[in-house]
N, C-alpha and C positions, 0 to 999 in steps of 0.2 A: 811779241804778244803773249806768248806762252810764259814768258818771265813774269810779266805784269799780273797774268791771271794766277800763277802759282804764288807770287808774292801777296796778292789780295786774298787768296784763299788762306794762306798761313796767317795773316793779319786778322781775317774774320774768325778762324779758329781760335787764335789767341785771346781775342776779345770775348768769344763765347765762353772760353775757359775761365777767364777772369770773372765774367758775370755769374757763371756756375759756381766759382770759389766764393764770391761775395754772398750768393744766395746760400750756399752751404753753410758759410760762417753765420748769417743771419738766422738760419733755422736752428743751428747749434745754439746760439745764444738765446733764442726764445725757448728752446727745450730745456736749457739750464735754468731759465727764470721760472718755467712752469713747474720744474722739479723742485726748486726752492720754495715756491708757494705751497706745494703739495706736502712737502716735509713740515713746513711751519704750521699748516693746518692740522696735520697729523699729531704734531708735538702738543698743540694747543689742546686737541681732543684728549690725549692721554693725560696731560697735566689736570684736565677738568674731571676725568674719571677717578683720579686719585684722591680728590677732594670729597668730603662727606657733605651732602646737601644740608644746608642750615647750620654749618659749623660756627658762624660768627656769633659771637656774644661772650658773656663772663662766666666763668666756671669757679666754684668755690669749694673747698673742703679744708679738712685739718689733717695733714699728713704726720705719721709718727715721727717722734724725735728721741733720741737716746738721752740727752741731758736736758730736756725741757718738757713741758706738758703737751706740746705738739706745735706743729708749724701751720698756722693759719694762711692758707694759700689761695690767691686769686689769680686766675690766668684769663686774660681777655685776648680773644682772637679776633682779628679784623679781616674783612673781606679782601683787603689788599695784601694779605699774607704778612701783616705785622702783628706784633704781640705786646703785651705788658704783663709781666710776671711779678706779683708782689707776695712776699713772704714775711710773715711776723712770727717771731719766736715767742711762744706763750710761757708764762710762769717764770720769766727771768727777772732778775733784780732791775736790770737795765732794759729799756725798751729797745729791741733789735729788730730792724725792718730792713729788708733788702728789696730793692726794685730792679727789674731787668727790663730793657726794651730792645727791640730789634725786629729782624725779619724771621720767618720760619719757612721750612721748605717741606713739601709732602713726598712720601714714599708709598710704595704699595701697602694696601691694607689699611689706610686711613692713619698712618703713622706721620706724626711731624717731628721735626728737629728744630729746637730753638737755637738761632745763632747767637753767639756771645756768651753761652753758658759754659763755664769751664769747671766748677767746683763740685758739680753734682750731675746726674743724668739730665740730658736735655731732650729726652724722647718721651713722647706722650702719643696714646692711641685715641683718636677722636671717634666718639660713636654718637649715635643720635642726640641724646640729652646728657651725655657725660664725657669726661675725658679721664683716661687712665694713665696714671704716672707709671712709667716703665722703668726697669733696671738699667743699668749702664750699657747693657748688652742689647736692650731692645726687647726684652721678655716681659710678659705680664707677671706682676708679682702675685705668687700663689700661696703664700704663707698664711697663717691664721690671722694676720693683720691686713690681709688682702683688700677688704672693704674699706679700709683707712687710706688706701691709695687711689680713691676715686674722687674726682672734682665733678660736682653736679652743677648743671646749667642753671643760672638765676633766672 
């Protein structure tokens, strides 16, 4: 009788331990899922704080050019973080116009990086009604021509 009682007790303890292990596993899985959701929401909030309110739209200006009258530049920024950049070199015998399209990404301070741009700076600082063309290191241009590196919202 004692053997049966001891055997049943051991079986009951093992079943209880298995149930506890399953419950612990379920709790751990739920905790991981909750943590992933929290991280996702936090990342979304951070991404939204990097963006400048009302940034969507077209910005225009004429950038300085060493061997032409200027580079007429239009930058269209879309709410889905895509862009279209058109540059027309003014005063050339042949019409020279480049168009770039792609995605852009936000960094701290309202700065965007245009993906797919290789021959020039792809960095711009987005402000309320204008976009500043930045140098290749991400600095605001401060020379006497600084005003010419501003694209104004249409």
